N, C-alpha and C positions, 0 to 999 in steps of 0.2 A: 281470507286468502291463505290457502294451505301451503306450507313450506317456506313462508316468508318469515324473515327474522325480525321484521319491523312490526311495531305495534300500530294499530289503526291511527292514522294521522301523522305517523313518523315517516320521514323520507330515508330511503336507503341511498347513501352516498358512497361511491367508490373512492378510496383514497387516490389522490393525484400523484402519479409517479414522477419524480424529478426527471427531466430530460437527460441528465447525465447517466441515468440508470437504465436506459433502454439500449439493449445490445443491438448492434448492426452487424450481424454475421456476414462473413465473406460468402460470395456466391458459389465458389468452387468447393466441393466436398473435400478435396485434398488440402486446400488452404485452411478450411475449418479444422480438419484433423491436425494439421501442423500447429495452428493456434492453440488448440486444446492441449496438445502435447507440451508445448512451451509453457502454457499457463500452469499446467499440472506440475511441471518441473519447478517452476517458480514457487508454487505452494509448498512443495516438498523442501526446497531450499529455505523458504521463509520459516517453515516449521522447525528446521534445524536451528535457526536463529533464536527460537524461543528458549532452547536449552543450552546453546553454546555461547558463552560470553564473547562479545566482540563481533559475532557473526550478525550481519544485518537481517532484519525481518521485514521492516516496513517497505523498503524498496522492492523486495521480491513480491510482496502482496500487491503493491501498486502495479507492477508489471503483469502479475497474474490477472488482475482485474482488466487491464488493457487487452490482454490476450483473450480472455473470456468474452469481453465485449465484442470481439471480432469473430467469435465462434459459437457461443452458446448462452442464451439468456438464463437457462437453468443453472449452469455452473457459476455464472456471474452473480446470480441471486444467492447462491449458497455461500459465497465469500461474504457478500454484504450482510447476510443474516447470521454469520458466525458470532457467537456471544463474546469472544475475546477481541476480535479485530474488526468486526462489521461496522460498529459505530464510527471508528476512526476512518475506515476505508470510505464509508458513505460521506463523511464530512469532507474528506480530501477531494473526492470526486465531485462533490457539489460546489466547492468553492476554493479548493486548494489550501484550506486552513488547517493549522496544526495547533494543538493546545500548548500553552507555555511549558507545562510539565513534560510533554513529549519532546519539545525542543531541548529543554535542559537535559533530559535523560539521553537523548541522541548525542548531544555534544559532549556530555560528561562520560559517555561510554566510548565515543570515537577518539577523543584526544589522548587519553592514556595509552591506547593501543598504537596510535600514530607515534607518540613519543617513544614508546618501547621499540617500535619498528625502526625508527630513525636513529635512536641513540644506541640501541643494543643489537637488534636482530639483523639489520641489513649491514653487511660487511662494508667497511670504509672504502674498499675498492669500487664499490658500486655506487658512486656518488650520484649518478643519474637516477638510480632507484630511490635513493633518499630524497632527492629533489622532486621527483615525480610523486612520491608519497605525500610530501608536504604540500605541493601544489594542489593535488586532488583533495586533500583534507581541507585546505583553505576554500577551494571551490565548493565542496560539500557544505562547509560551515556557512559560507555566504548564501548558498541556496536555502538552507534551513532557516537562516535568519531573515531571508527575503520573503518567505511565505507569510501570508496573513496569519495573525494569531487568533485562534478560535476562543471566544469567551468561555469561561468555565460554566459547565452545565449546572443548573440548580436543582 
């Protein structure tokens, strides 16, 4: 059989795609364009987080994936195949799991900035802003800790 990658007697098996990785684009071209624009903005904001300490990356990637899932399988797949974040994005979409190392990194990066903001950066007159920052940090911490922990890959 010419053009076949399989040896005689071998079966060609297509890899099964996880249901979480099948995009379901919006039916409206305008809606798809808006989802693509929002997803691309989130990718850019996430890329900024790679080089700017304290700027979140993961949440922007997760939102970008959600946007691309509503607009374009091709763009969705590009994020999933990215060598830096693809593995983590796939794991999160498949089961919401996060490795212990990522949880520790997220919390150890978040809390010093929260402390700096509440103790030094936010003026004392803006007590509501200090309280809101603390409440949001506690909610974020609770969310991160509530996620299933992904076992370390071997």
